[in-house]
C-alpha positions in Angstrom: 22.2 -5.5 -14.5 24.7 -5.1 -11.6 23.3 -5.6 -8.1 23.6 -2.7 -5.8 24.4 -4.0 -2.3 23.7 -1.9 0.8 24.1 -2.6 4.5 21.0 -2.4 6.7 20.5 -3.0 10.4 17.5 -5.3 11.1 15.1 -5.0 14.0 17.4 -7.2 16.1 20.3 -4.9 15.6 22.1 -7.3 13.1 23.9 -5.8 10.2 23.0 -7.4 6.8 24.3 -6.8 3.3 21.3 -6.9 1.0 20.5 -6.1 -2.6 18.7 -2.8 -3.1 16.0 -3.6 -5.7 14.2 -0.3 -5.7 13.1 2.8 -3.8 9.3 3.4 -3.9 7.9 6.9 -3.2 4.4 7.9 -2.2 4.6 11.6 -3.0 1.1 12.2 -1.5 2.2 11.0 1.9 5.8 12.0 1.5 7.0 8.5 2.4 9.7 6.2 0.9 10.0 2.4 0.9 13.0 0.2 0.3 12.5 -3.0 -1.8 15.4 -5.4 -1.1 16.5 -9.0 -1.4 18.6 -11.1 0.9 19.7 -13.6 -1.8 16.8 -16.0 -1.1 14.7 -17.7 -3.8 11.4 -19.4 -3.8 11.1 -23.0 -5.1 10.1 -21.5 -8.4 13.4 -19.7 -8.7 11.9 -16.2 -8.1 13.7 -13.9 -5.7 12.1 -13.3 -2.3 11.7 -9.5 -1.9 11.2 -7.5 1.3 9.7 -4.0 1.6 10.2 -1.7 4.5 9.3 1.9 5.2 12.3 4.3 5.2 12.2 6.8 8.1 14.8 9.4 9.0 16.6 8.4 12.2 19.6 9.8 14.1 22.2 8.2 11.8 20.3 8.5 8.5 17.5 6.3 7.2 16.2 3.5 9.3 13.8 0.7 8.3 10.4 0.4 9.8 7.7 -2.3 9.4 4.6 -1.5 7.5 1.8 -2.5 9.8 -1.1 -0.4 8.7 -3.5 -2.0 6.1 -4.1 1.3 4.3 -0.4 1.9 4.0 0.0 -1.6 2.5 -2.7 -0.8 0.0 -0.8 2.4 -1.0 2.4 0.4 -1.4 0.7 -2.2 -3.6 -0.8 0.6 -5.7 2.7 2.1 -6.3 4.0 -1.3 -7.3 1.1 -1.9 -9.7 1.8 1.5 -11.3 5.4 0.5 -11.8 4.6 -2.9 -13.3 2.0 -1.5 -15.7 4.5 1.0 -17.2 
C-alpha cells in the first residue's frame, strides 16, 4: 500500500511532511480527526501514530489538540469500531 504524504503545519508553525494514515469521522458530533505518522517507530517496530482534530480555518483545515476526556473517549470508540470490522 502506497503512503499518502501530506504537509501539515504544527503548533509551532513548522511545516512537516507526514504520512496520512486515516481520517476518522464522528458523525454525531460532525467532527473529523486526522491519524498520521511522522516516520517514527517504537522499539517493537510499530509506527508511532498521532491523532489531531481537524477544524476549518482561514486557509482550509487546521490541526487542533484533543484535550477533552469525553472527546478522547469518542475517538477511541471510533477506532475500536474500525478495528473490529
